[in-house]
N, C-alpha and C positions, 0 to 999 in steps of 0.2 A: 317554866323557865327555859330559856334557850341558851345553848352553849355558844351560839354565834354572837360573841361580844368582840368587837374590834378594839384591840389594845393598840394605842399609838406608839408605845415604847417597845424597844427590843427587849425581850425577856431578860430580867436580871440587871438591866442597865437604866441609866437616866437619859439615854439617847433616843430621839424620835426616829421611827422607822423611815419616814419620808426624807429626813435629813441625811440618812445613810444609804439612800438609793433603794429603800424598801427591801433590804436584805436582812436575813436573820441566820441563826445557826452557824454552820461551818463557813458559809460564804462571808458572814459578818466577821467571824474570827480571823479568817484569812485576810480580810481588808486591814484589820488591826495589825497583823503580823507580816504584812507585805514587805516592808522594808527591813524589819529587824526580827530576830528570833526570840527576843525578850522585851518586856516592858517594865517600867519602873513603878513603884508604889503610887507616885503622883498620877501616872497614867490610869491606873486602876481606879483611883478616886474620880478622875474625869469621866471614866466610862460607866462606873457603877454607883458613884455617890458614896461609897464606903470609905470611911476615914481610916487613917493609919492605925489608930488605937484599936478600932474594932477588928481590923485584919490581924493585928498582933495578938489580940485576945483569941481569935479563932485559931491562930497558929499555936499559941501556948496550950490550948485545949486539945490540940491534935486533929482539928477539923480541916486545916489547910496546911499544905506542905510549905516549908521555908523556901524563900526565893534563893536562887543560885546567883551569887555575885550581885545581889540586889535587883535581879531581874526575874520576872515571872514568865514562864513559857505558855504556850497556847492551851495546854491541858490544865495548868494551874488557874489560868484566867477562867476557863470554862467551868471548872470546879467552883470557883468563887462566885460566878454568875448564877450557878444553880442554887447555891446556898442563899444568895441574895434574893432570888426570885421567890423563894419559899418562906423567908423569915417573917414576912408580915402576917402569915396565917398559920405557921407551924412552929412549934417549939424547936429551938436549935438542937436539943438532944435528939429529937425525933428526926430532924433533917440529917444529922450525923449518922443515925442508925440506918436510914434509907440509903444514904450514900455508901456506907460500909456493907449493907446488904447486897449492893451491886458490886462494889469494888474492894471490899475488904479494908485493910489498913491503908491509911493515907500515904504513909512513907514506904510502902512496899508495892511496887508495880507488878510483882510476880503473881499476886492474887487477884489482879484486875480481870474482869470479864469484858471490859470495854474501855476504850480511851475516853477521858472526860470530854474532850472536844467532840467526839462522835455522839456521846450521850446527849450533850447539849444540842447538837444538830438534830438528833431524833426528837427531842423535846420541842424544839422550834418548828420542825416540819409537821409534827402532830398538831401543834397549836395553830399553825397556818391553815391546815386542812379544816380544823374546827371553825376557824374564823371566816373561811371563805365558802364553806359548804352550806347549801340551802337545807340539807337534811340533818344538820347538827342539832342534836337535842341533848337533854340531860340523860337520855337512855344510855346506860353503860355499854350496851351492845354496840352502838355506833362508835363510841370511844374505843372500845376494844378492837373493832374492825380497823380503825385508823391506825392504832398502835401496831396491829399485825401487818398492815400494808407498809407502813414506814420501816418496820424492822425486818422486812423480808430478806434483805441482803445481809443481815447479821449472821455471822458464823460463830458457833459456840466454841469457846476455848476449854470449857469443862462441861460435863453432862449436867443438864438442868439449867444452864445459864440463860437460855432464851426465856424460860418461864419466869425466872427471877427478874430479868430485865423488863419484861412486859408487865409484871405485877408492879414493879417500882415505878415504871412510866405512868401507869394508871393513877397511882397515888400522887405522883408529882404533878400531873396535869390537873387533877381535881383540886389539889391544894392551891395551885397557881390561880385557877379560876376563882376559887374562894377568895383569894387575896384581891383579885380584880373587882369582884362583886363588893367586897368590904370597902375598898377604896371608893367605888362609885356611890355606895350608900352613905359613906362619910361625907362625900362632896354634896350629896343631896341634902343631908341634914344641915351642913354648914350654910348652904344656900337658904334654907328655911329660916335659920337663926338670924341671918342678915336682914330678913324682911320684917 
């Protein structure tokens, strides 16, 4: 198996990369928040495909922070996109655990080791490296090398944060690839069933 799978969607969204100028990560988020410092629930649905009921459920369970004056900021959107990109292949409780492993409690920024928008950027940059590299394989050594390269600029806020961040990124990337592979295999089965 080869990790080099080209995904046409921006991770966690229903938006095509080519329609957004082939940007992902923080560059994509900055495009969304260029004019405003907050977006409404309807905008999140347009970006991610997540309905209001699902988002309200995630908020009630403590997985997503409440909007402020009905607007979500850049870190809240990044947080939502990370959950959304993993939910096809990972149980929501496990996603919540991974996110809390990185940043503690959703409603407490003081225990965060990284902003959600930067975490999302790291995820997208690693995925971009995997999708464009001729050397990308399922070998976890290569994946770990990319994670280390991308997170070189990370500055620890507490001792051991770098290790926690890199461990979680490895899990997130593998789970996301599993969801892409599942989607592709489902499409292949659907095509066979039509014939």
